[in-house]
N, CA, C and O atoms as a DFTB+ gen file, in Angstrom:
336 C
 N C O
     1  1     107.878      98.857     106.856
     2  2     107.154      98.792     107.993
     3  2     107.940      98.783     109.333
     4  3     107.513      99.346     110.342
     5  1     109.190      98.067     109.275
     6  2     109.954      97.943     110.219
     7  2     110.432      99.182     110.850
     8  3     110.512      99.350     112.067
     9  1     110.715      99.956     110.031
    10  2     111.291     101.405     110.616
    11  2     109.981     102.201     111.237
    12  3     110.028     102.864     112.273
    13  1     108.979     102.045     110.542
    14  2     107.652     102.599     111.117
    15  2     107.334     101.941     112.604
    16  3     107.018     102.692     113.527
    17  1     107.411     100.784     112.762
    18  2     107.136      99.968     113.996
    19  2     108.102     100.624     115.087
    20  3     107.736     100.986     116.205
    21  1     109.345     100.712     114.595
    22  2     110.346     101.290     115.439
    23  2     109.985     102.764     116.035
    24  3     110.368     103.091     117.158
    25  1     109.468     103.349     115.470
    26  2     109.035     104.812     115.705
    27  2     108.013     104.878     116.715
    28  3     108.102     105.766     117.563
    29  1     106.852     103.894     116.752
    30  2     105.894     103.836     117.420
    31  2     105.705     102.561     118.429
    32  3     104.626     102.243     118.931
    33  1     107.051     101.834     118.650
    34  2     107.023     100.730     119.464
    35  2     106.653     101.160     120.920
    36  3     105.928     100.454     121.621
    37  1     107.196     102.378     121.360
    38  2     106.945     102.429     122.813
    39  2     105.391     102.702     123.089
    40  3     104.746     102.316     124.063
    41  1     104.944     103.463     121.997
    42  2     103.351     103.659     122.071
    43  2     102.585     102.412     122.069
    44  3     101.588     102.221     122.765
    45  1     103.133     101.520     121.200
    46  2     102.319     100.145     121.197
    47  2     102.384      99.411     122.488
    48  3     101.386      98.866     122.959
    49  1     103.542      99.390     123.062
    50  2     103.816      98.664     124.498
    51  2     102.826      99.444     125.370
    52  3     101.871      98.850     125.871
    53  1     103.010     100.684     125.558
    54  2     102.196     101.460     126.425
    55  2     100.751     101.474     126.077
    56  3     100.066     102.048     126.924
    57  1     100.097     100.991     125.046
    58  2      98.802     100.840     124.755
    59  2      98.215     102.243     124.281
    60  3      97.044     102.583     124.451
    61  1      99.069     102.905     123.742
    62  2      98.620     104.389     123.352
    63  2      98.229     104.420     121.849
    64  3      97.814     105.514     121.467
    65  1      98.275     103.555     121.041
    66  2      97.909     103.525     119.603
    67  2      96.343     103.364     119.450
    68  3      95.652     102.736     120.252
    69  1      95.872     104.003     118.328
    70  2      94.528     104.045     118.035
    71  2      94.283     102.486     117.603
    72  3      95.229     101.699     117.628
    73  1      93.112     102.120     117.249
    74  2      92.688     100.789     116.856
    75  2      93.299     100.371     115.506
    76  3      93.802      99.261     115.338
    77  1      93.229     101.318     114.554
    78  2      93.954     100.879     113.311
    79  2      95.450     100.612     113.434
    80  3      95.949      99.632     112.881
    81  1      96.218     101.525     114.197
    82  2      97.586     101.499     114.215
    83  2      97.884     100.080     114.992
    84  3      98.783      99.334     114.602
    85  1      97.212      99.829     115.907
    86  2      97.375      98.677     116.997
    87  2      97.269      97.519     115.920
    88  3      98.209      96.736     115.787
    89  1      96.170      97.417     115.184
    90  2      96.045      96.342     114.261
    91  2      97.054      96.054     113.259
    92  3      97.421      94.939     112.888
    93  1      97.477      97.241     112.845
    94  2      98.625      97.096     111.782
    95  2      99.994      96.610     112.395
    96  3     100.830      95.877     111.867
    97  1     100.017      97.203     113.647
    98  2     101.587      96.626     114.327
    99  2     101.305      94.993     114.495
   100  3     102.085      94.127     114.100
   101  1     100.067      94.753     115.146
   102  2      99.991      93.146     115.270
   103  2     100.118      92.360     114.067
   104  3     100.743      91.301     114.119
   105  1      99.572      92.774     112.938
   106  2      99.593      92.203     111.806
   107  2     101.152      92.014     111.305
   108  3     101.555      91.005     110.725
   109  1     101.945      93.148     111.627
   110  2     103.171      93.187     111.083
   111  2     104.168      92.289     112.044
   112  3     105.209      91.807     111.598
   113  1     103.816      92.146     113.170
   114  2     104.431      91.347     114.072
   115  2     104.228      89.779     113.724
   116  3     105.107      88.929     113.861
   117  1     103.036      89.566     113.293
   118  2     102.767      88.070     112.958
   119  2     103.680      87.746     111.783
   120  3     103.767      86.557     111.475
   121  1     104.366      88.637     111.094
   122  2     104.982      88.156     109.910
   123  2     106.662      88.527     110.052
   124  3     107.553      88.076     109.331
   125  1     106.793      89.328     111.011
   126  2     108.264      89.734     111.113
   127  2     108.811      89.163     112.414
   128  3     108.396      89.576     113.496
   129  1     109.718      88.239     112.317
   130  2     110.223      87.730     113.505
   131  2     111.246      88.756     114.251
   132  3     111.327      88.830     115.477
   133  1     111.959      89.479     113.411
   134  2     112.805      90.620     113.902
   135  2     112.198      91.704     114.658
   136  3     112.814      92.271     115.560
   137  1     111.162      91.973     114.367
   138  2     110.326      92.951     115.041
   139  2     109.655      92.475     116.219
   140  3     109.460      93.223     117.177
   141  1     109.247      91.127     116.203
   142  2     108.714      90.465     117.390
   143  2     109.847      90.547     118.486
   144  3     109.554      91.073     119.560
   145  1     111.107      90.068     118.288
   146  2     112.265      90.165     119.033
   147  2     112.310      91.539     119.730
   148  3     112.254      91.637     120.956
   149  1     112.416      92.623     118.880
   150  2     112.619      93.792     119.015
   151  2     111.556      94.304     120.245
   152  3     111.926      94.926     121.241
   153  1     110.297      93.946     119.984
   154  2     109.276      94.328     120.754
   155  2     109.432      93.744     122.069
   156  3     109.295      94.360     123.125
   157  1     109.753      92.407     121.934
   158  2     109.984      91.623     123.088
   159  2     111.130      92.133     124.075
   160  3     110.993      92.145     125.298
   161  1     112.099      92.488     123.503
   162  2     113.310      93.141     124.168
   163  2     112.993      94.492     124.644
   164  3     113.542      94.867     125.680
   165  1     112.128      95.328     123.990
   166  2     111.754      96.667     124.407
   167  2     110.888      96.660     125.661
   168  3     110.952      97.402     126.642
   169  1     109.926      95.479     125.355
   170  2     108.965      95.367     126.571
   171  2     109.704      94.831     127.856
   172  3     109.325      95.237     128.955
   173  1     110.714      93.959     127.762
   174  2     111.622      93.479     128.892
   175  2     112.370      94.678     129.538
   176  3     112.398      94.835     130.758
   177  1     112.995      95.542     128.625
   178  2     113.700      96.596     129.068
   179  2     112.794      97.521     129.866
   180  3     113.213      98.035     130.903
   181  1     111.501      97.759     129.389
   182  2     110.670      98.794     129.925
   183  2     110.325      98.270     131.312
   184  3     110.391      98.999     132.301
   185  1     109.957      96.992     131.366
   186  2     109.824      96.473     132.758
   187  2     110.946      96.295     133.713
   188  3     110.719      96.168     134.917
   189  1     112.171      96.280     133.213
   190  2     113.202      96.255     134.187
   191  2     113.366      97.632     134.422
   192  3     113.819      97.778     135.557
   193  1     113.212      98.607     133.899
   194  2     113.517     100.060     134.022
   195  2     112.383     100.414     135.171
   196  3     112.680     100.987     136.219
   197  1     111.049      99.996     134.832
   198  2     110.172     100.248     135.729
   199  2     110.193      99.616     137.192
   200  3     109.717     100.135     138.201
   201  1     110.750      98.568     137.112
   202  2     111.022      97.762     138.470
   203  2     112.079      98.182     139.365
   204  3     112.224      97.858     140.544
   205  1     112.917      99.067     138.541
   206  2     114.425      99.371     139.261
   207  2     114.363     100.919     139.438
   208  3     115.335     101.475     139.950
   209  1     113.395     101.571     139.088
   210  2     113.312     103.192     139.048
   211  2     111.958     103.670     139.954
   212  3     110.807     103.235     139.947
   213  1     112.481     104.557     140.591
   214  2     111.502     105.259     141.458
   215  2     110.812     106.320     140.615
   216  3     109.722     106.631     141.097
   217  1     111.100     106.910     139.594
   218  2     110.660     107.946     138.796
   219  2     110.328     107.724     137.313
   220  3     110.339     106.550     136.944
   221  1     110.095     108.477     136.589
   222  2     109.814     108.261     135.123
   223  2     111.224     108.397     134.355
   224  3     112.057     109.213     134.750
   225  1     111.431     107.666     133.376
   226  2     112.632     107.902     132.707
   227  2     112.728     109.253     132.036
   228  3     111.700     109.846     131.710
   229  1     113.802     109.703     131.843
   230  2     113.925     111.003     131.112
   231  2     113.657     110.939     129.442
   232  3     114.277     110.215     128.664
   233  1     112.696     111.775     129.133
   234  2     112.098     111.730     127.882
   235  2     113.067     111.958     126.938
   236  3     112.903     111.381     125.862
   237  1     114.117     112.712     127.080
   238  2     114.993     113.049     125.998
   239  2     115.895     111.736     125.978
   240  3     116.203     111.294     124.871
   241  1     116.281     111.168     126.971
   242  2     116.896     109.781     126.923
   243  2     116.172     108.662     126.049
   244  3     116.699     107.967     125.181
   245  1     114.756     108.643     126.501
   246  2     113.952     107.689     125.780
   247  2     113.916     107.873     124.236
   248  3     113.794     106.909     123.481
   249  1     114.031     109.186     123.795
   250  2     113.941     109.715     122.507
   251  2     115.181     109.256     121.834
   252  3     115.065     108.733     120.726
   253  1     116.315     109.385     122.352
   254  2     117.518     109.006     121.773
   255  2     117.501     107.484     121.695
   256  3     118.080     107.058     120.696
   257  1     117.063     106.703     122.375
   258  2     117.096     105.235     122.479
   259  2     116.173     104.906     121.194
   260  3     116.562     104.066     120.382
   261  1     115.052     105.521     121.039
   262  2     114.070     105.252     119.922
   263  2     114.854     105.420     118.643
   264  3     114.844     104.595     117.729
   265  1     115.611     106.682     118.648
   266  2     116.197     107.005     117.430
   267  2     117.322     105.840     116.984
   268  3     117.383     105.373     115.847
   269  1     118.151     105.483     118.031
   270  2     119.175     104.602     117.797
   271  2     118.627     103.003     117.283
   272  3     119.249     102.278     116.507
   273  1     117.387     102.702     117.895
   274  2     116.889     101.535     117.540
   275  2     116.136     101.803     116.192
   276  3     115.870     100.747     115.618
   277  1     115.826     102.644     115.698
   278  2     115.115     103.070     114.360
   279  2     116.548     103.016     113.448
   280  3     116.447     102.382     112.397
   281  1     117.528     103.460     113.667
   282  2     118.792     103.433     113.021
   283  2     119.112     102.076     112.654
   284  3     119.128     101.705     111.480
   285  1     119.397     101.238     113.757
   286  2     119.744      99.975     113.720
   287  2     118.822      99.080     112.967
   288  3     119.313      98.119     112.374
   289  1     117.509      99.295     112.926
   290  2     116.489      98.531     112.081
   291  2     116.685      99.066     110.763
   292  3     116.719      98.182     109.907
   293  1     116.822     100.219     110.339
   294  2     117.045     100.704     109.156
   295  2     118.417      99.971     108.292
   296  3     118.444      99.587     107.123
   297  1     119.352      99.946     109.181
   298  2     120.625      99.184     108.808
   299  2     120.400      97.902     108.353
   300  3     120.810      97.554     107.245
   301  1     119.766      97.130     109.120
   302  2     119.383      95.722     109.228
   303  2     118.377      95.632     107.961
   304  3     118.423      94.681     107.180
   305  1     117.561      96.591     107.839
   306  2     116.584      96.233     106.564
   307  2     117.446      96.579     105.191
   308  3     117.254      95.921     104.169
   309  1     118.341      97.585     105.239
   310  2     119.238      97.876     103.970
   311  2     119.923      96.629     103.744
   312  3     119.679      96.011     102.708
   313  1     120.870      96.115     104.702
   314  2     121.516      94.806     104.642
   315  2     120.573      93.890     104.012
   316  3     120.936      93.409     102.939
   317  1     119.534      93.586     104.431
   318  2     118.559      92.533     103.925
   319  2     118.368      92.677     102.516
   320  3     118.593      91.747     101.741
   321  1     117.945      93.852     102.131
   322  2     117.613      94.372     100.769
   323  2     118.890      94.271      99.821
   324  3     118.730      94.000      98.631
   325  1     120.021      94.467     100.295
   326  2     120.998      94.390      99.518
   327  2     121.498      92.897      99.011
   328  3     122.021      92.654      97.923
   329  1     121.241      92.065      99.947
   330  2     121.550      90.544      99.878
   331  2     120.384      89.842      98.900
   332  3     120.610      88.739      98.404
   333  1     119.295      90.452      98.686
   334  2     118.361      90.039      97.680
   335  2     118.451      90.054      96.259
   336  3     117.511      89.643      95.577
């Protein structure tokens, strides 16, 4: 679920998920400290960009950020799985 969350995190923060997806994310966040931290950091970054930007962020740039975050969560998840 962490990887899935990373893929839709921006939509969650922007309030663009449907009711079922939104509930699923909220339930996951209640159980996953790492994802709560990730969402908090993403929200803070988004707010910072909004406060210091006169226009909308480049969609390609945001897509690359989302991909890197998803990769980092995947690596972290694999490390956690290997230690079990």
